[in-house]
C-alpha positions as CSV (number, residue, x, y, z in Angstrom):
1,M,58.6,96.7,122.7
2,F,61.4,95.4,124.8
3,Q,62.9,93.5,121.8
4,N,62.8,96.7,119.8
5,K,64.9,98.6,122.4
6,I,67.4,95.7,122.4
7,K,67.7,95.8,118.6
8,K,68.3,99.6,118.7
9,A,70.9,99.2,121.4
10,V,72.7,96.5,119.5
11,G,72.6,98.5,116.3
12,A,74.0,101.6,118.0
13,V,76.8,99.6,119.5
14,A,77.6,98.0,116.1
15,F,77.6,101.4,114.4
16,A,79.8,103.0,117.0
17,G,82.3,100.0,116.7
18,A,82.4,100.4,113.0
19,L,83.2,104.1,113.3
20,L,86.0,103.4,115.8
21,V,87.6,100.6,113.7
22,S,87.5,102.9,110.6
23,G,89.4,105.5,112.5
24,L,92.3,103.3,113.6
25,P,95.7,103.9,112.2
26,V,97.1,101.6,109.6
27,S,98.5,98.4,111.0
28,A,101.8,96.7,110.2
29,D,99.9,93.9,108.5
30,T,98.6,96.4,105.9
31,L,102.1,97.7,105.0
32,P,104.4,94.8,105.8
33,E,107.6,96.1,104.3
34,L,107.1,99.8,105.2
35,I,107.6,101.7,108.4
36,W,106.5,105.2,109.4
37,V,109.5,107.5,109.0
38,R,109.1,108.8,112.6
39,D,109.3,105.2,113.9
40,K,112.4,104.5,111.8
41,Y,114.2,107.6,113.0
42,P,112.9,108.5,116.5
43,G,114.0,111.8,117.9
44,A,115.1,113.3,114.6
45,Q,113.9,116.4,112.7
46,Y,112.0,116.0,109.5
47,E,111.5,118.1,106.4
48,Y,109.0,116.9,103.8
49,K,109.6,117.7,100.1
50,V,108.2,117.1,96.6
51,I,110.8,116.6,94.0
52,N,109.7,115.9,90.4
53,G,106.3,114.8,91.7
54,E,107.7,112.3,94.1
55,R,107.5,112.8,97.9
56,Y,110.6,112.7,100.0
57,V,111.5,113.4,103.6
58,D,114.9,114.7,104.7
59,V,115.8,113.3,108.2
60,Y,118.2,115.4,110.3
61,R,120.0,113.6,113.1
62,V,122.9,114.6,115.3
63,I,125.5,111.7,115.4
64,N,128.8,112.3,117.3
65,G,128.3,116.0,117.3
66,K,127.7,116.2,113.5
67,T,124.4,116.7,111.7
68,D,123.6,113.7,109.5
69,V,121.0,114.2,106.7
70,T,119.3,111.2,105.2
71,R,116.8,111.5,102.3
72,E,114.2,108.8,102.2
73,K,111.5,108.4,99.5
74,C,108.0,108.2,100.8
75,E,106.8,104.9,99.3
76,T,103.2,105.7,100.4
77,M,101.4,108.4,102.2
78,Y,98.6,107.4,104.6
79,Q,96.7,109.9,106.8
80,D,99.5,112.5,106.2
81,R,102.2,110.0,107.3
82,C,105.2,109.1,105.2
83,Y,106.0,105.4,105.1
84,V,109.4,104.3,103.9
85,K,111.1,101.0,103.4
86,K,112.4,99.3,106.5
């Protein structure tokens, strides 16, 4: 009876661990040449667009008092995040 409780506890811990690991965000090892657009341009404003079936993001930054607009192509989308080339 004691061993049965231990097995259930170990199984529950393993199951909970599997759920936690599956919910983690993508790591840099998975996408080695890509970076999340918000990590590449911190503090900027973003506008997501679809042009001819391709996903893009316009990045708005203020540099020396002027607004700079950069259009980046989303190489992949993962969990509603746009990843662009580094």
